[in-house]
C-alpha positions as a printed Julia matrix, in Angstrom:
290×3 Matrix{Float64}:
  0.08   -63.26  27.59
  1.38   -60.03  29.06
  4.73   -61.59  29.88
  6.38   -58.23  30.58
  4.65   -58.3   33.97
  6.87   -61.18  35.07
  9.76   -60.79  37.47
 13.11   -60.65  35.69
 15.62   -63.37  36.55
 19.38   -62.99  36.82
 19.86   -66.7   36.14
 19.66   -66.76  32.34
 23.0    -67.54  30.74
 23.96   -67.28  27.07
 26.27   -70.1   26.11
 29.66   -68.91  24.95
 30.05   -71.72  22.45
 31.61   -74.57  24.42
 29.3    -76.8   22.46
 29.13   -80.54  22.22
 32.03   -81.48  19.98
 34.57   -82.4   22.63
 32.22   -83.53  25.35
 31.25   -87.02  26.42
 28.98   -89.14  24.26
 25.78   -90.79  25.31
 26.47   -94.49  24.93
 23.98   -97.15  25.92
 23.57   -95.82  29.45
 27.11   -96.77  30.44
 29.35   -94.51  32.44
 26.53   -92.11  33.34
 24.79   -91.12  36.51
 21.13   -90.3   36.77
 21.5    -87.09  34.81
 22.92   -88.78  31.73
 20.31   -91.5   31.89
 17.55   -88.94  32.17
 18.84   -87.09  29.11
 19.24   -90.28  27.1
 16.16   -92.21  28.18
 13.68   -89.43  28.86
 14.52   -86.35  26.85
 13.83   -87.91  23.45
 10.09   -87.52  23.91
 10.04   -84.54  26.3
  9.48   -81.92  23.68
  8.78   -82.97  20.15
 11.83   -85.03  19.24
 11.81   -88.37  17.5
 14.13   -90.61  19.54
 15.29   -92.2   16.3
 17.15   -88.92  15.79
 18.95   -89.47  19.09
 19.66   -93.17  19.12
 21.17   -95.55  16.6
 18.54   -98.3   16.46
 20.34  -100.64  14.11
 21.72  -104.1   14.73
 20.87  -104.39  18.39
 24.18  -102.8   19.31
 24.72  -100.43  22.19
 23.67   -97.08  20.82
 25.51   -93.82  21.04
 24.71   -90.24  20.29
 27.24   -87.85  18.83
 26.41   -84.17  19.26
 26.37   -81.92  16.26
 29.23   -79.58  15.68
 29.18   -76.73  18.14
 31.46   -74.0   19.33
 29.45   -71.05  18.05
 28.33   -68.57  20.69
 24.56   -68.4   20.9
 23.05   -65.45  19.06
 20.07   -64.5   21.17
 17.48   -61.93  20.22
 17.27   -59.46  23.12
 13.5    -59.75  23.28
 13.7    -63.55  23.36
 16.18   -63.42  26.21
 13.96   -60.95  28.05
 10.97   -63.26  27.59
 12.89   -66.23  28.95
 14.15   -64.13  31.86
 10.63   -62.99  32.77
  9.18   -66.49  32.63
 12.06   -67.96  34.62
 11.76   -65.14  37.14
  8.07   -65.9   37.61
  8.89   -69.55  38.32
 11.47   -68.44  40.88
  8.89   -66.3   42.66
  6.21   -68.99  42.54
  8.33   -71.84  43.79
 10.16   -69.64  46.27
  6.84   -68.77  47.87
  5.58   -72.37  47.82
  8.75   -73.73  49.38
  8.84   -70.96  51.99
  5.25   -71.72  53.01
  6.39   -75.22  54.01
  9.54   -74.01  55.75
 11.91   -74.92  52.94
 14.29   -72.92  50.77
 13.98   -72.94  47.0
 17.29   -72.86  45.13
 16.94   -71.15  41.76
 18.1    -73.11  38.71
 20.16   -71.58  35.93
 18.85   -71.5   32.36
 21.39   -71.86  29.56
 20.52   -70.59  26.07
 22.66   -72.35  23.46
 23.01   -72.87  19.73
 23.69   -76.22  18.08
 25.3    -78.06  20.97
 26.24   -77.71  24.59
 28.3    -79.46  27.27
 26.5    -80.23  30.52
 27.11   -82.16  33.72
 24.88   -84.83  32.14
 27.02   -85.09  29.01
 27.12   -83.37  25.64
 23.89   -82.61  23.85
 22.77   -81.07  20.59
 19.65   -79.23  19.61
 18.16   -82.62  18.64
 17.29   -83.41  22.25
 15.05   -80.38  22.65
 14.77   -78.44  25.91
 15.96   -80.43  28.91
 16.91   -80.23  32.56
 20.18   -81.61  33.88
 20.03   -82.51  37.59
 23.82   -82.79  37.69
 24.31   -79.04  37.37
 20.71   -78.0   38.13
 20.34   -76.17  34.83
 17.64   -75.91  32.2
 19.01   -76.0   28.64
 17.16   -74.4   25.74
 18.26   -74.01  22.14
 17.51   -70.49  20.93
 15.83   -71.83  17.75
 13.45   -74.11  19.58
 10.49   -71.77  19.93
 10.33   -71.31  16.16
 10.24   -75.09  15.71
  7.52   -75.28  18.34
  5.39   -73.05  16.14
  6.34   -74.33  12.7
  6.42   -78.08  13.3
  3.88   -78.53  16.06
  1.57   -75.59  15.47
  1.85   -74.69  19.15
  2.1    -70.94  18.99
  1.65   -68.25  21.58
  3.75   -66.93  24.43
  2.04   -69.07  27.02
  2.81   -72.26  25.1
  6.47   -71.21  25.17
  6.23   -70.39  28.84
  4.81   -73.86  29.5
  7.93   -75.39  27.97
 10.14   -73.54  30.45
  7.82   -74.25  33.38
  7.85   -77.97  32.59
 11.65   -78.09  32.75
 11.63   -76.08  35.98
  9.19   -78.71  37.24
 12.01   -81.22  36.93
 14.16   -78.91  39.04
 11.47   -78.97  41.71
 11.63   -82.77  41.54
 15.37   -82.59  42.07
 15.05   -80.33  45.12
 12.29   -82.44  46.69
 14.19   -85.71  46.29
 11.95   -87.22  43.62
 14.84   -87.67  41.18
 16.76   -89.68  43.78
 13.73   -91.84  44.58
 13.16   -92.6   40.9
 16.83   -93.48  40.5
 16.7    -95.78  43.52
 13.64   -97.49  42.08
 15.36   -97.89  38.73
 18.34   -99.5   40.4
 15.97  -101.97  42.07
 14.61  -102.92  38.68
 11.41  -100.89  38.58
 10.16  -100.41  35.0
 11.01   -97.0   33.57
  9.37   -97.04  30.13
  5.85   -98.07  29.24
  2.42   -96.61  29.9
  2.74   -97.33  33.64
  6.49   -96.72  33.91
  8.29   -94.31  36.19
  9.41   -92.13  33.27
  5.81   -91.4   32.32
  4.88   -90.64  35.91
  7.87   -88.35  36.37
  7.11   -86.38  33.21
  3.42   -86.05  34.0
  4.32   -84.67  37.41
  6.48   -82.01  35.74
  3.44   -81.1   33.64
  1.37   -80.83  36.82
  4.02   -78.64  38.46
  3.9    -76.42  35.35
  0.18   -76.08  35.97
  0.8    -75.13  39.61
  3.16   -72.4   38.43
  0.56   -71.15  35.94
 -2.05   -70.93  38.71
  0.11   -69.01  41.15
  1.65   -66.68  38.58
 -1.78   -65.8   37.22
 -3.1    -65.02  40.7
 -0.14   -62.75  41.33
  0.28   -61.08  37.94
 -3.02   -61.42  36.11
 -1.02   -61.77  32.91
 -3.0    -64.37  30.98
 -5.22   -63.35  28.09
 -8.07   -65.18  26.31
 -6.7    -68.23  24.52
 -3.51   -68.55  26.58
 -4.58   -71.61  28.56
 -5.82   -73.21  25.36
 -2.41   -72.64  23.75
 -0.66   -74.41  26.62
 -3.14   -77.29  26.52
 -2.6    -77.56  22.78
  1.16   -77.74  23.32
  0.67   -80.45  25.95
 -1.57   -82.37  23.57
  0.89   -82.1   20.68
  3.7    -83.7   22.68
  1.95   -86.8   23.97
  3.77   -90.07  23.32
  0.87   -91.37  21.25
  0.8    -88.32  18.99
  4.58   -88.2   18.59
  4.81   -91.9   17.82
  2.12   -91.62  15.18
  4.11   -88.84  13.53
  7.43   -90.66  13.78
  6.47   -94.23  12.93
  2.8    -94.29  12.02
  1.73   -96.37  15.02
  1.48   -96.22  18.79
  3.61   -98.49  21.0
  2.52   -98.03  24.65
  5.35  -100.23  25.92
  7.82   -97.54  24.81
  5.99   -94.57  26.32
  8.18   -92.27  28.41
  6.07   -89.12  28.84
  2.42   -90.07  28.71
 -0.35   -89.68  26.19
 -1.69   -86.37  24.95
 -4.76   -86.8   27.15
 -2.63   -87.54  30.22
 -0.41   -84.51  29.69
 -3.42   -82.24  29.36
 -5.05   -83.88  32.39
 -2.09   -83.32  34.69
 -1.36   -79.78  33.55
 -5.0    -78.96  34.27
 -4.79   -80.69  37.66
 -1.97   -78.37  38.65
 -3.58   -75.29  37.16
 -7.02   -75.88  38.63
 -5.75   -76.61  42.14
 -2.53   -74.6   42.42
 -1.48   -77.31  44.87
  1.63   -79.42  44.27
  0.07   -81.95  46.64
 -2.37   -82.75  43.84
  0.53   -83.76  41.58
  1.22   -87.25  42.93
  1.38   -88.98  39.59
  3.17   -91.93  41.19
 -0.02   -93.22  42.9
 -2.85   -94.91  41.04
 -3.39   -94.55  37.32
 -1.1    -91.96  35.68
């Protein structure tokens, strides 16, 4: 991937070390708005994290998550920051154009690079939650060490696989701007099932994958920056992070009733749907079979 062709963004922030130590804790879904619930209930499977690392499963008690010690300013390799800036900038251009074509204004998200832990409008988080989007402050959060783990643990290497990670989180920002987050929250409050193979969490995550595919389509048309093997690397990353694959790794068996992000096949399917069409209208994962 010739990522240097991407537009540079001014919205990448390097965390100064506020960290997670003094911030709020995630505790059983209490005292949180949608953002905290999304981080607690959805992020565990978003990118490669075993939720057992996030939640205390013992005794049937209300679980809580204590962030790791933080307070250290993020040490970011200049080339890594430049890569993130170029990918984020390309999402800004893509979604800005798409929104403008329908008479709407796209509001750029911020992207926070942190080390160890970070305080957000959705609560305090550590690197254990992986990359995530917080609708409360409209920011994408990414630990600077994550890309290495992506390669070492999940064998998903390549610049385009890394770009897919960012584009997926920006897809959640698109959901926030288009009102999808609010609709999902309203449905949750009415008792609609969130987890499970047919739950709203799965459908919401698959749509973010589809939106990542839409970005890939438009950015490629504009920049011609993909090289042989790039699409395959993104599809491999999508396959590696399916609920079924992650559950097999974490517990040796698949439990569809606890799915939150979709199977490997579903994640590949919806990324391809967005990439092949370039049309966010083809990303209605909330209708029919996910």
